[in-house]
N, C-alpha and C positions, 0 to 999 in steps of 0.2 A: 548964498549957499555956503561959502567958506566960513563966514561968521557963525553959521548955525552949527558947524562941526566943532567949534571951540567952546560952546556953552555946555553946561552940565547935562548929563543924560536925562535927569528929571525934567528940566525945562525944555530940553530938546523933544521929549515925548509929547509935551503939551502942544508945541508948535506943529509937530508932525502929525498929531492926531487930527488937527484941523485940516491939514492937507489930505490925509487919508479919508476923512469924512467927506470932504468935497469931492475927491476922486470917486469914492464909492457911490455917492449920491448921483453924480453925473453918469456913472456906469449904469445905474438903475434906470435913469431917464432914457439913456441910449437904448437899452434893452427893450423897454416898454415901447418906445417909438419905432424900433425896428420891427417888433412883432405886429404893431398896428399897421405899419407900412406894407408888410408882406400880406397881411390879412386882407387889406383893401384891394390888392391886385389878384386875389384868388377867385376863380370861377366857382360860384356856390354850387352849381349843378354837379361838379366833380368832387364833392366833398368826401366821397367814399375812398377815392384813390389819392387824394392830396396828402394825407399823413405819410403814405409810403414814399412819396416824392421827397418830402421834407426829411424823412429818416435817411434816405439815400444821400441827399445833399450833405447832411450833417456827417454821415459816415465817411463820405469822400474827403471832406475837410479834415476830419480827424486822422484818417488813414494816410493821406498823401501830403498834407500840409503840416498839421500839428504833430503827427506821429507819436502820440502819447494817449494814454487812457485818461479821459477827463470826466467820466461819469461819476455819479454818486459824490457830488461836490462837498457836502457837509462831512461825509465820512473821510474824504481825502484831506480835508482841513485837519480833522482830528488826528489822522495818521501823520501829517506833516509836523504837528506839534509834538507827538509822542516819539516819532522815529527819525525825523529829519531836521531836528533843531529849528523847527518853524520855518524852514526854507521851502518856498514854493516856486516852481519854475516861472520865468518871466512870461512865457506864452499864455499862462493862465490869466493874465491881466486882460486878455481879449478873446481867447479861444472859446471859453464857455459862453460868452455873450453872442458871438456869431453863430455857433452851432445850436444853442438853445433857441435863438430867434428863428432860425430855419425850421427847427423841429416844431415849435409851438405855432409859429406863423402859418405853417402848412396844416395845422390841425392835430399835431401830436397830443396825446392825452396825458400830458405831464405839466409840471409847474415850472415857473421861471425863478423861483426863490432860491433853490439850492445852487443853480449855476451862478446867480449873482452873489451869493454868499462866498462861493469859491473865488469869484472875481475880486470881491472886496478884500478877502483874506490875502490873495496874491498881491494886490496893490500894497497892503500893509506890510507884507513880508519883504517885498522888493524895495520899498521905500526905506524900511528899517535897515536892510542890509546896505543900501546905498549910503546911508549916513552912519554906518559902522556902529550900530547899536549892539548892546550885549544880547545874549540869547533871550534873557528875560524881556528886554526892551522890544526885540523883534516879535516875541510872542504876544506882548500887549498890543502891538500895532496890528498883528494878525486879527486879534479880537476886535480892535477898533474898526478894521475893514469889514469884518463880518457884521458887526453891529450896525455900521453905517449903511451896509447894503440892505439889511432888513428895514432899517429906518427909512431909507430912500425909496424902496419899492412900495412900502405900505404907508409911508409918512407917519410912522409910529415910533418915536424915539425911545420911549420907555421899553417897548417890546424888544427893540434892538439890543438894548443893554441886558435885559433879562435873558434873551436868547443866548447871548455870549456867555453869561455867567452860569446858566443851567446846563448848556450843551457843550460849549467849546473849551472854556478855560477853567482853571481851578486855582485855589489859593490866591484870589485877588484881594489885595489890601484896599483900604479906603483911599489911599493915595493913588492907587492904580485906577480907581473908578473915574477919576477926573478925565483922563484921556478918552475913556469910553463914552462918557457923557458929552464931551466936546465933539467927538466924532459923530454921534447920532444926531445931535442938534444941527450940526453943520450939514449933514446929509439930508435931513428933513427939510431944512430951509432951502437948500439947492433944488431938491425935488419939487417943493411947493412953488418956488418961483418959476420953474420951467414947465410944470405940468398943471399948475393950479392947485389950490388948497381944497382937496376933496377927499372924503373918506371912501375907501374901496367898496364897502357894502353898507352904506348909510341907509338906515331904515327907521321907521317909527315903531316903537315897541309899546306894549301895554304895561301899565304899572304892575310891579311885582306884588303878589298877594301871598301872605304867609301860608295860607291853606294849600298852596300848590307845591310846597316843599317836597312832599312824598313823590310827586310826579317827576321832579327834577332829580331826586335820588334814583328813581327808576331809569331815567334818561342816562344818568351817570353809569349805572351798571351796564345798560345796553351799549353805551359808547365804549366802555372797557372791553366788552366781549367783541364788538366790531373791530376795535383796535387790535385785539389779539389775532383776529382773522386777517386783518390788513397786514400786520407785520409778518406773520408766518406764511401766508399765501405769497406775498411778494418774494420773500427769501427762497421759498421752495421752487417757485416758478423760475426765478433767476438761475437756480442750480440746475434745473432740468433743461432750460434753454441753452445754458452754457455748454451742454454736451455736444451741441452742433459745432463742429470744428470749422466748417466752411462758412465764412462770414456772409457770402452771397446767398447761400441756402437759408441761413438764419434770417437774413433780411427778408427773403421771399416768404418764408413761413410766418414770420411776425407780421408782415404787411397784409397777407391774406387774412390772418386771424383778426387783426385790428380792423380791417375793412369790413369784414362780416359783422363784427360787434357793432360798429358804427351804423351799418346799414339797418340793423334791427333796433338799435338803441341810439338814435341820433344825439342825445345829450352827452354821449361819450366823446364826441368830436371836440377837440381843443381842450383848453384848461378846465372848462366847466364852470367858470365864474358867472357866465350869463345865466346858467341854470340856477345857481345859488341866488342871484338877484331876483329871478322869477319866483323862486320859492319864498323869498322874503316879502315880495310884493303880492303874493297870492296869485300869480299869473301862471297857473299850471293846467288850466282847463284845456288848453290847446293840445296837451300831450295825450288826452283821451282818444283823439282820433288815430293815434298810433297803436291802440290796444284793441284787439279783435273783440274783446268782451267789455267794451267801454261803457256799456249800459249799466254795469254793476258799479256801485259806489266804492267797492274795494279795488277796482281796477287801478286807480291812481296810486295808492300806496304799494300795491303789488308791483306795478311797473317800476316805480322809483326804488323799491327794494332790490329789484334786479339790477338796475343801474348802479346802485350803491355797491353791490357785490362785484359787479363786472368792471367797475371803474379801476379796481386794483389790478385786474387782469389786463385791461387796456393800457394802463400806465406801465406795467412790466413789459408788455409787448413792444411798446414804443421805445423804451430804453434799451431793451435787449436787441431790437432790430436795427440799432445804429443811431437812434435819436439821442439827444442830450437834454435831460430835464430832471426835475427833482420830485420828491414825494411830498414836499411841503404843500404845494397847491392842491394835489389830489386829496391830501389829508383834510384840508378845509372843506373841499367839495363833498367828500364822503361823510364828514361830520354833519354838514348841513342836510344831506340826504337822510342820515340816521335820525336826526332830530325831526325832520318832516315825516318820515315813515312812521315813527312812533306816535307823534302827536296827531297825525291824521287818523291813525288806527284807533287811538283813544277817543278822538272826537266822533268817530263813527259809532262808538259805544256810548255817546252822549256825555262826554266828560266836559265839554265846553272850554277847551284850553286855547290860548292865543298861539297860533301856528308860527308866526314870525319869531316869537320869543324862543320857541324850542329849536327852530332852525338855527338861530344865532348861538344859543347855548350849546347845541350839539357840535358846532364847529370847535368850540373850546374843549368839549369833552373828548373829542377824537384827537385833538392835538396833545392834550394831556396824556392820553393813552399811548399813541403811536410814538411820539417824541419823548414821552416821560418827562415833560417839562411843564408842570401845571401852572407855575407863575407866568411863564411866557404865554401860555394859552389864555389865561384869564385876562391879562392886560392887552395882549394883541387884539383879541376879539372886541374888547371894550373900546380900544382906540380906533379900529378900522370900521366899526359899525356905529359908534356913538352910543353904545348900549350900556353906559355906566349905571343906568337905573337898574340894570339886571346884574349888578356886581355880586350880590349874594347868591343868586342862582348860578352864575358863572363859577364862583368859588365852590359851591356844593357839587355841581356836576363834574368839574375838573378833578376835585379831590377824590370823589367816589370812583370816577373812571380810572384815575391813576392807581388807586388802591386795588381796584378790581383786576387790572392787567398784571399788577405786581404779584398776584397770587400764582400766576403761571409763567410770567415772563419778567426776568430781572433786568433785561437790557432793552434799550430803545431800538428802533429800526436803524438808527445811525451807528449804534455802538455794538450791536450783537456780533457782527463778524469780527470787529476789532477785538472784542473781549475773547472770542474763541481763539484768536491768534496770540493773545497775551500782550497786545500792544495798547490796551485801553488805559488812559490816564483817569484817575479818580480824584476826588477831593481829599482822599487819604494821602497825606504828604509822604509817609513811609513807602506806601505801595507805588505812588507816582515816581518817587526817586528811583526805585528799582526798575520800573518800566522804562525810564529814560536812559538807564545805564546800558551800555553796549558791551557784551562779553568780549568780542574780538578786540576791542580797544584796550582791554586790561590784561591781555596776554603778554608775558615777558619771555623772551627767548635768549636769556643770558646763560642758561644752563647748558652744560656740555652734553654731547650726545656720542654714543658709541654704537657700533654694529653688534648685533646679537651674538656673533661668533668671535668678537674681539677678545684677546687674552687679558688676563689679570694684569700682566706687566704693562700693557698699553693703557689699561684703565688707571693704574697707579700714576703713570706719567701724566695723563689727562687731569687727574685730581690735583697734582702738584701745580698745574697751570690754571686751575679753575677756582673761582670763588663761590660757586654755587653749592648748595647743600645736597643736591641730587643730580643724577645723570640719567638722561633719557636713553633707553635701549630701543634701537630701531632695526628693521630689516632692510633689504636692498632697495625697497620702494619707499623708504622713509615712513613706513607704517609703524605705529607705536606697539612695542612688544612688552615693555615693562619698565621699571625704574630701579636704579641702584642708589641707596642712601649711603652717603660718605661714611657714616658710622658703621655700616655693615662691612666695609672694606678694611677697617682698622685691624681686625683680628688676623687678617691675611698679610698685612704690610711687611712683616719680618720673615714670612715663610717664602723666601725667594724661589724655593723649589716648586712652588705652586704657580709661579708667574706664567709659565707656559701651559700648564695642565688645566687650570681653571679658566673657564670662559665666562663671558657676560651672562649667558643664560643660566649658569650655575649659581650665580650670586644675586641675580635680579629678583625683584618681587613684583607681584601684580599691583597695579594701581587700585586703591579702594573704590574709585569711581572714575569715569572719564567724562569730560566736559566737551561740548561741541561749540564751534565758533559762532553759530547762529542761535544758540540756546538762550532762552529768556533768563534774565538774572534771578528771578524768584526760584526757578528750577535749579539754577546753579547753587543758590544759597541753601536749598533743601539738601543737596548732595553734601555740602560741607557740614551741615548740621547732622546728617545721618552718619557720616563716616568719622566726624571729629578730626578730619585731616587739616593740615595747615596749607598744603598746596595740592592741586590736582592737574593732570595733564590735559591740554586742550587739543582737539583733533578737528580736521575738516570733515566734510561729509564722506570722504573716501577712506577715513581712518588714518590719514597722514598726520604726523606730529607737527604742531605749530609752536608749542612752548608750554609754559606752566602758568596757571593763575593762582594767586595766593590770597588767603583770607585777609591779610593786612592790606593788600592792594585794593581789594573790593571795599573794605571798610573806609579807606581813605577816599576812594572815589564816591562812595555813598554819602559821606559827610559833605563833600564839595557839592554834589548834586542837590542835597537837601538844602544847603545854604543858598544855592542858586534859585530854587523854586519857592522857597518860603517867603511869605509876605514880608514886605519891609516894615520896620517899626515906624 
């Protein structure tokens, strides 16, 4: 380990990416095994109340052991990169695994992918910090951990790399691609050795026929609309449930709601992957017994359309009620259901379409819409189903779905809230640099300060001892009242008769704008452009003076940040 610290960061990244990939792959295996182990010990007759127990256990672990919010794993990784220098707390290397295993093992209607991505990213972050990597190096290892986690849980190395490039990181150079590739290959090999080499949704598909392209375009539009419903319903439900201040009442309400949904629609129990496999195998006849009007051929698509719409509600109730899980798995399930509902409806109209093909392609279509990551969707579904024969339909459906949702929704389910807060990093280097800059770190308090009632004589003495170009004028509670430019005092310097008569409030001027310590840098820059000022006062939320921020200081910090995040040559 000591020798590793002495080598160049470039070579160190290659070695550590192997370590991160191995750790992420093992974490994925552990999570899968834990879920299977818990599921085997569950009494099947009590399936309606089991999710509530899992949610409670996960909630207790988070509240009394972890003592941190670990939900929405992918979003948390994005925030750590944009706002916390890619630093993720050490407990995230295990806490998401334990809590999501309890949630999903007991039948929570969520996925394991987001928690394992958070775990992999945490492994990359902490290993990178342990070996004293630069900010950029730690960020790349965060990406390696997330990519390795996806590769490990799905045994899909290419999808892991694309997931990181499309959703998590930005401005990755070809040189930085090597650690990502090493990490995903290592994770896939580790997972395959321990779990066996098997595809998650392997199925036989019918050969693609060019004449069916219009139907795949229709499926893409349908998936785009369902994606819009998925994203907006999830966020709105979360906002409404968050109004419950008492966590125990929230758990109770969510548990009752989820239990009732599962009672009426049993496919909502658990991740839902078993339902996807049944749809791909054509084993859905058994569900007809659950439908009062099963004698109608339209009963099955109607039933699964309801499951498709309510899966989003079940997922949100699980997470809001204390469970820990992600939207990745439910996205795949809803996509499969969307493909099945559409193709079965078309076949009832005598279109003669292969149902398993549309189920498979629908999964990609919904991923492309909900996550707004079409490349990840295309190659993940191809890798986990063996459906490379349907590569063209996968591309068509994913592209159309992505284009459809972008008409109404600019951001993915992972990035919408971050974008609203102004913390979203993008592939635009200029905007990314501004997002990474912290206003409070650029404040300088070298400037003198006076009380609003201080005399001109005192101000002159302070000027003689100060090198600053301005003086801050404050009240008794240190709240900013105005500013005195040194040049404005010169006309009074030789009028000693005014030294006692004139006060600070007589000669101070209003600041053209005020900046706040927690303000986003793009907003600060707009204020500078609007006022054409060279420096502006910075205040805290209570209006107390902290110092000044200057245009030159911002530009210097911006150049440094841009250099830090730009791809290497």
